[in-house]
matplotlib code that plots the C-alpha trace (Angstrom):
import matplotlib.pyplot as plt

x = [-130.2, -126.6, -127.8, -129.3, -126.3, -124.2, -126.3, -126.9, -125.3, -123.6, -124.5, -123.8, -122.2, -122.8, -123.4, -120.1, -118.4, -120.1, -119.8, -116.0, -116.0, -118.2, -115.8, -112.6, -113.6, -114.9, -111.8, -109.6, -112.1, -111.4, -107.9, -107.6, -110.0, -107.7, -104.5, -106.7, -108.0, -104.7, -104.2, -105.6, -103.5, -100.3, -100.2, -98.5, -97.1, -95.3, -93.7, -93.0, -90.8, -88.7, -88.4, -86.6, -84.3, -83.3, -83.2, -80.7, -78.9, -78.2, -77.2, -74.4, -73.5, -73.0, -71.1, -68.7, -67.9, -65.5, -65.9, -66.0, -69.6, -72.2, -74.1, -71.0, -72.2, -75.9, -75.3, -75.5, -78.3, -81.4, -84.2, -87.7, -90.3, -94.2, -93.4, -89.7, -87.4, -84.1, -80.4, -81.1, -78.9, -81.4, -84.5, -83.3, -82.0, -83.7, -83.6, -84.2, -84.8, -80.8, -80.7, -81.1, -81.0, -84.2, -87.9, -90.6, -93.9, -97.5, -100.0, -98.4, -98.0, -94.8, -95.1, -92.5, -93.0, -91.0, -91.3, -87.7, -86.8, -83.6, -81.8, -78.2, -76.3, -72.8, -70.3, -72.0, -75.4, -77.2, -79.2, -77.9, -79.4, -83.3, -83.9, -81.4, -84.5, -85.6, -88.4, -91.3, -92.2, -95.8, -96.9, -100.3, -102.2, -105.6, -106.8, -103.6, -101.3, -97.9, -95.2, -91.7, -89.5, -85.5, -85.0, -82.3, -79.6, -80.1, -82.5, -85.0, -88.4, -91.7, -94.1, -93.9, -91.1]
y = [59.2, 57.9, 55.2, 57.7, 59.5, 56.2, 54.4, 57.9, 57.9, 60.8, 61.4, 64.7, 68.0, 70.5, 74.2, 75.7, 72.8, 73.8, 77.7, 77.3, 75.1, 77.6, 80.4, 78.8, 77.8, 81.6, 83.0, 80.6, 81.5, 84.5, 84.7, 82.3, 84.5, 87.7, 85.6, 84.1, 87.4, 89.3, 93.2, 93.2, 96.5, 98.0, 100.3, 103.7, 103.4, 100.0, 102.0, 104.9, 102.5, 100.9, 104.4, 106.0, 102.9, 103.4, 106.9, 106.8, 104.0, 106.4, 109.4, 107.1, 105.8, 109.5, 110.0, 107.2, 107.8, 110.5, 111.7, 115.8, 115.7, 113.6, 113.9, 112.1, 108.5, 107.6, 105.4, 108.5, 110.4, 109.8, 109.7, 110.3, 109.0, 108.6, 104.4, 104.3, 105.6, 104.8, 105.6, 107.0, 103.8, 101.6, 103.0, 103.0, 99.0, 96.5, 94.2, 95.8, 92.8, 92.4, 95.8, 96.9, 100.9, 100.8, 100.8, 100.4, 99.8, 100.0, 100.8, 103.6, 107.1, 109.0, 113.5, 115.6, 119.3, 121.2, 119.4, 117.7, 114.2, 113.9, 114.2, 115.2, 115.2, 116.7, 114.9, 115.8, 114.5, 117.4, 117.8, 120.2, 122.2, 122.3, 120.2, 122.2, 123.8, 120.3, 118.1, 116.5, 113.2, 112.1, 108.3, 107.5, 104.2, 103.0, 104.1, 105.5, 108.1, 108.6, 111.5, 111.6, 114.8, 115.1, 118.4, 120.8, 119.4, 115.7, 114.4, 111.8, 111.3, 110.2, 113.2, 116.6, 119.1]
z = [-50.5, -50.7, -53.2, -55.2, -56.2, -56.1, -59.1, -60.9, -64.5, -65.9, -69.4, -71.4, -70.2, -67.7, -68.5, -67.4, -69.5, -72.6, -72.1, -71.4, -75.1, -76.9, -75.6, -76.4, -79.8, -80.6, -79.3, -81.6, -84.7, -84.2, -84.3, -87.2, -89.0, -88.6, -89.7, -92.6, -93.9, -92.7, -94.8, -97.7, -98.4, -97.6, -94.8, -95.2, -91.8, -92.8, -95.9, -93.3, -91.0, -94.2, -95.9, -92.6, -92.6, -96.2, -96.2, -92.8, -94.9, -98.0, -95.5, -93.1, -96.8, -98.0, -94.4, -94.8, -98.1, -97.8, -101.1, -102.2, -104.0, -103.2, -107.1, -108.5, -107.0, -107.5, -104.4, -101.8, -103.6, -102.3, -105.1, -103.7, -106.8, -106.6, -106.4, -105.3, -102.6, -101.9, -104.0, -107.3, -108.4, -106.2, -108.1, -111.3, -111.2, -113.6, -110.6, -107.1, -105.4, -104.5, -103.2, -99.6, -100.5, -102.2, -101.4, -104.5, -104.1, -106.1, -103.6, -101.9, -103.3, -102.2, -102.3, -101.2, -99.6, -101.2, -104.2, -104.6, -106.5, -105.2, -101.9, -101.6, -98.3, -97.1, -95.4, -92.1, -93.1, -93.5, -96.7, -99.5, -102.1, -102.5, -99.4, -97.2, -95.4, -94.5, -96.1, -95.6, -97.4, -96.8, -97.7, -98.8, -98.9, -99.4, -95.8, -94.2, -94.8, -92.9, -92.9, -92.5, -91.9, -93.1, -90.7, -91.6, -89.3, -91.5, -88.4, -89.9, -87.9, -88.3, -89.0, -89.9, -90.0]

ax = plt.figure().add_subplot(projection="3d")
ax.plot(x, y, z, "-o")
ax.set_aspect("equal")
plt.show()
């Protein structure tokens, strides 16, 4: 019996080896396919995170400005348009690639409640005039929606007010 195992030639792979290789190849292919196809649309959630950052930037710029009226400087007023959110100066700039205070996109639409096109902040960061009671900002993309709340005390958060 010992001679039988000693003279036996091993050719091919065992069933366990084949299953392990097939599993590894399938895991790598699923990962590669997800990276290859990627996201075909801009997510409203990604816009939400970027917009919160920009709103806070405009708000902090206003708080650090130490000038009497924010409406006299377009860098301290938040513009909310259907395809742009940021400072008024940023949304009206011809080249926004060099500005950090603006987010513009074509695949996400923005709406507000109450309907406002601009939000001014006082020196404490509180919204003024039409937005003084708070503003809900909604982002809508292909398959996703996201909301931002600027409450009456100036706190900017995800969700509705």
